[in-house]
C-alpha positions as CSV (number, residue, x, y, z in Angstrom):
1,M,48.7,-56.7,-20.7
2,R,47.2,-56.1,-17.3
3,I,45.8,-58.8,-15.0
4,A,44.4,-58.4,-11.5
5,A,43.4,-60.1,-8.3
6,A,40.3,-58.8,-6.5
7,Q,40.6,-59.0,-2.7
8,T,37.0,-59.0,-1.5
9,K,35.2,-59.1,1.8
10,P,32.4,-61.7,1.4
11,I,28.9,-60.8,2.5
12,P,27.4,-63.9,4.4
13,N,24.0,-65.3,3.3
14,D,23.6,-62.8,0.5
15,T,24.7,-64.2,-2.8
16,Q,23.0,-61.4,-4.8
17,A,25.0,-58.7,-2.8
18,N,28.2,-60.6,-3.5
19,I,27.4,-60.7,-7.2
20,L,26.7,-57.0,-7.2
21,R,30.1,-56.5,-5.5
22,H,31.7,-58.5,-8.2
23,V,30.2,-56.3,-10.9
24,Q,31.6,-53.2,-9.1
25,Y,35.1,-54.7,-9.0
26,I,34.9,-55.8,-12.6
27,D,33.8,-52.3,-13.8
28,R,36.6,-50.7,-11.7
29,A,39.2,-53.2,-13.2
30,A,37.9,-52.4,-16.7
31,E,38.6,-48.7,-16.1
32,H,42.3,-49.7,-15.7
33,G,42.5,-51.9,-18.8
34,V,42.5,-55.3,-17.0
35,R,42.1,-58.3,-19.3
36,L,42.0,-61.0,-16.6
37,L,40.4,-60.6,-13.2
38,T,40.3,-63.3,-10.6
39,F,38.4,-63.6,-7.3
40,P,38.9,-65.7,-4.1
41,E,37.6,-69.2,-3.5
42,M,33.8,-69.4,-3.5
43,S,33.7,-65.6,-3.9
44,L,30.1,-65.5,-5.0
45,T,28.8,-67.1,-1.8
46,G,31.6,-66.8,0.7
47,Y,33.3,-69.9,2.0
48,E,30.5,-72.4,3.0
49,L,30.2,-76.0,4.0
50,E,26.9,-76.8,5.6
51,R,24.9,-74.4,3.4
52,A,26.9,-75.0,0.2
53,A,24.2,-77.2,-1.4
54,E,21.5,-74.5,-0.7
55,L,23.7,-71.8,-2.1
56,S,25.1,-73.8,-5.1
57,F,25.0,-72.8,-8.7
58,T,24.4,-74.7,-11.9
59,M,26.1,-74.1,-15.2
60,D,23.0,-72.5,-16.7
61,D,22.2,-70.5,-13.6
62,P,20.5,-67.2,-14.5
63,R,22.4,-65.4,-11.7
64,L,25.6,-65.8,-13.8
65,H,24.2,-63.8,-16.7
66,V,25.4,-60.4,-15.4
67,L,28.9,-61.7,-15.2
68,C,28.8,-63.1,-18.7
69,E,27.6,-59.8,-20.0
70,R,30.4,-57.9,-18.2
71,A,33.0,-60.3,-19.6
72,A,31.8,-59.5,-23.1
73,Q,31.3,-55.8,-22.5
74,H,34.9,-55.3,-21.1
75,D,36.6,-58.0,-23.3
76,M,37.8,-59.5,-20.0
77,I,38.3,-63.0,-18.6
78,I,36.6,-63.2,-15.2
79,I,37.2,-66.0,-12.7
80,A,34.7,-66.2,-9.8
81,G,34.1,-69.1,-7.4
82,A,31.0,-70.9,-6.0
83,P,29.7,-74.3,-5.1
84,V,28.5,-76.0,-8.3
85,R,26.2,-78.9,-8.8
86,L,27.0,-81.2,-11.6
87,E,24.6,-84.1,-12.1
88,S,24.3,-85.6,-8.6
89,A,27.5,-84.3,-7.0
90,L,28.5,-80.9,-5.4
91,H,31.9,-79.4,-6.2
92,I,33.9,-76.4,-5.3
93,S,34.4,-74.5,-8.6
94,S,35.7,-71.5,-10.4
95,F,33.4,-70.2,-13.2
96,I,35.5,-68.7,-16.0
97,F,33.6,-66.1,-17.9
98,L,35.0,-65.5,-21.4
99,P,34.6,-62.4,-23.6
100,D,32.6,-64.5,-26.1
101,K,30.0,-65.1,-23.4
102,Q,31.0,-68.7,-23.0
103,I,31.5,-70.1,-19.4
104,A,34.3,-72.6,-18.7
105,L,34.5,-74.4,-15.4
106,Y,37.3,-75.5,-13.2
107,T,36.6,-77.8,-10.3
108,K,38.8,-78.3,-7.2
109,Q,40.9,-81.4,-7.4
110,F,42.3,-81.6,-3.8
111,L,40.0,-81.0,-0.9
112,H,40.9,-79.6,2.5
113,S,40.2,-81.9,5.4
114,G,36.5,-81.8,6.2
115,E,35.4,-80.6,2.8
116,E,34.9,-84.2,1.6
117,V,31.8,-84.4,3.8
118,F,30.1,-81.8,1.7
119,F,31.9,-81.8,-1.7
120,S,33.4,-84.2,-4.2
121,A,36.8,-83.7,-5.7
122,N,36.8,-83.6,-9.5
123,H,39.7,-83.7,-12.0
124,N,37.5,-83.6,-15.1
125,H,37.1,-79.9,-15.4
126,N,40.5,-78.2,-15.9
127,P,40.5,-75.9,-18.9
128,H,43.4,-73.9,-20.0
129,I,42.6,-70.4,-21.2
130,I,44.7,-68.4,-23.6
131,L,45.2,-64.6,-23.1
132,E,47.6,-63.1,-25.5
133,N,50.8,-65.0,-25.0
134,E,49.8,-66.5,-21.6
135,R,48.3,-69.9,-21.1
136,I,46.3,-69.8,-17.8
137,A,45.7,-72.7,-15.4
138,C,43.4,-72.3,-12.4
139,A,43.7,-73.7,-8.9
140,I,41.5,-73.5,-5.8
141,C,42.9,-73.3,-2.2
142,A,44.1,-76.7,-1.1
143,D,45.1,-77.5,-4.7
144,I,48.2,-75.5,-4.0
145,T,49.2,-77.7,-1.0
146,N,49.8,-80.7,-3.4
147,P,53.0,-80.0,-5.5
148,L,51.6,-82.3,-8.2
149,H,49.0,-79.7,-9.1
150,P,51.3,-76.9,-10.2
151,A,53.6,-79.5,-11.7
152,N,50.7,-80.7,-13.9
153,A,49.8,-77.2,-14.8
154,C,53.4,-76.6,-15.9
155,S,53.7,-79.8,-17.9
156,S,50.5,-79.0,-19.8
157,G,52.0,-75.7,-20.9
158,A,50.7,-73.2,-18.4
159,T,52.6,-69.9,-18.1
160,L,50.2,-68.2,-15.6
161,Y,48.9,-70.1,-12.6
162,V,45.9,-68.6,-10.9
163,P,45.0,-69.8,-7.4
164,S,41.7,-68.6,-5.8
165,I,42.0,-69.3,-2.1
166,F,40.6,-68.7,1.4
167,Y,43.5,-68.7,3.8
168,T,43.5,-67.6,7.4
169,P,46.4,-65.7,9.1
170,G,47.8,-69.0,10.4
171,G,48.4,-70.5,6.9
172,I,49.2,-67.6,4.7
173,A,53.0,-67.6,5.3
174,E,53.2,-71.2,4.2
175,A,51.1,-70.4,1.1
176,Y,53.5,-67.6,0.2
177,E,56.5,-69.9,0.6
178,Q,54.8,-72.6,-1.6
179,L,53.7,-70.2,-4.3
180,G,57.1,-68.5,-4.5
181,E,58.8,-71.8,-4.8
182,Y,56.4,-73.1,-7.5
183,S,56.8,-69.9,-9.6
184,Q,60.6,-70.4,-9.6
185,R,60.6,-74.1,-10.0
186,H,58.1,-74.2,-12.9
187,A,58.9,-70.8,-14.4
188,M,55.3,-69.8,-14.1
189,N,53.8,-66.4,-13.2
190,I,51.4,-66.8,-10.3
191,L,48.4,-64.5,-9.5
192,M,46.7,-65.4,-6.2
193,A,43.4,-63.9,-4.8
194,N,42.4,-64.3,-1.1
195,F,39.6,-62.9,0.9
196,T,39.9,-60.1,3.5
197,G,37.6,-59.7,6.4
198,E,35.9,-62.9,7.6
199,S,34.2,-65.9,6.0
200,Y,32.7,-69.0,7.6
201,R,33.4,-67.4,11.0
202,Y,37.2,-67.4,10.4
203,P,39.4,-64.4,9.7
204,A,40.8,-64.1,6.2
205,A,44.5,-63.3,5.8
206,G,44.2,-61.1,2.7
207,R,47.7,-60.6,1.1
208,S,46.6,-61.4,-2.5
209,A,49.8,-61.4,-4.5
210,F,51.7,-61.8,-7.8
211,W,54.9,-63.6,-8.4
212,D,56.8,-63.6,-11.7
213,A,58.3,-66.6,-13.4
214,S,61.6,-66.1,-11.6
215,G,60.0,-66.5,-8.2
216,R,60.1,-62.7,-7.5
217,L,57.2,-61.4,-5.4
218,V,56.2,-58.4,-7.6
219,G,53.3,-57.1,-5.5
220,Q,50.8,-57.8,-2.8
221,L,47.8,-56.4,-0.9
222,G,47.6,-55.9,2.8
223,V,45.8,-58.1,5.3
224,G,42.8,-55.8,5.7
225,T,42.7,-54.2,2.3
226,E,39.7,-54.4,0.0
227,G,40.9,-53.7,-3.5
228,L,42.6,-54.8,-6.7
229,L,46.2,-55.9,-7.1
230,L,47.2,-55.1,-10.7
231,A,50.1,-56.8,-12.5
232,E,51.2,-55.4,-15.8
233,K,53.5,-57.0,-18.3
234,V,55.8,-54.4,-19.9
235,G,58.1,-56.1,-22.4
236,D,59.5,-59.1,-20.6
237,N,59.0,-57.7,-17.1
238,W,56.1,-57.4,-14.7
239,K,55.2,-54.5,-12.4
240,S,52.4,-54.1,-9.9
241,S,50.1,-51.4,-8.5
242,V,47.3,-51.4,-6.0
243,I,43.8,-49.9,-6.2
244,I,42.2,-49.5,-2.8
245,W,38.5,-50.0,-2.7
246,V,36.7,-46.9,-1.4
C-alpha cells in the first residue's frame, strides 16, 4: 500500500488554479499507485482569514466535482482543505473524497489564536476512513498542539493519523517533536502535509513527513520542495521515496 503527502505552493486569490494544481498532483500520485493522498491545511484556497468567507466552499459545491471524479478514476482517497460553510457557521475543514464519489468532512476542532474571529471550532465532523488494514483519522494544524486530539484518535482505533498543516519555520521543529512523540506513544503511523512557499504573507516551512508507529521518522521533504512524499508499506515495515515536482 502506498500513501502520500503533497507539499504544494498555494496560489493566492485563485482557487481554480489551486484546484487544477491538485488535479495534477493527484494524477502524478496515481502514476505511482498511491491509494491515499493528503494536502496541507486549506490547500484549495491557501491559508486565509479575512477572505475565508468569500472563498469558502459548501458540501455540494460544484468546484469539488473534479476531485470527486479523480478519486473514483484512480481508486484513491484524497484529502484537501478549505473553509467550509455549514448552516450559519464557517469552519476550517478537510474534504475527504472517496473512491465511491462520496465526500466525507473533517472540521478543525482546536483553533489557533486569532482564528476564532473568523471560524468556529467543530467536533461534530470527525470521520474515520478505512483503507486496507489502516483506520485513518484526520487533523488540521493546531489540532496537533492539543495532546487530547491524537489520544482520542488512538482510543477510537486509528492506526494512521493524517495532519494537514500550515506551519512556518519558527514552529516546525516543535511540530516534528510532537508528532514523533505521538506516533510512538499511541503506536500510530503519521502522515503530515505542509505547504512550501508562502501563504497569508508568511513563509511556509515545508518538511512534510511520515513517521511509523514506532516513532521513527521514515521520510521527509525539504523546506522549499514542491512534490510528493510517498510512504509504502512492505510487509510490516514502511519505506519512503520523494517525487520532486517539475
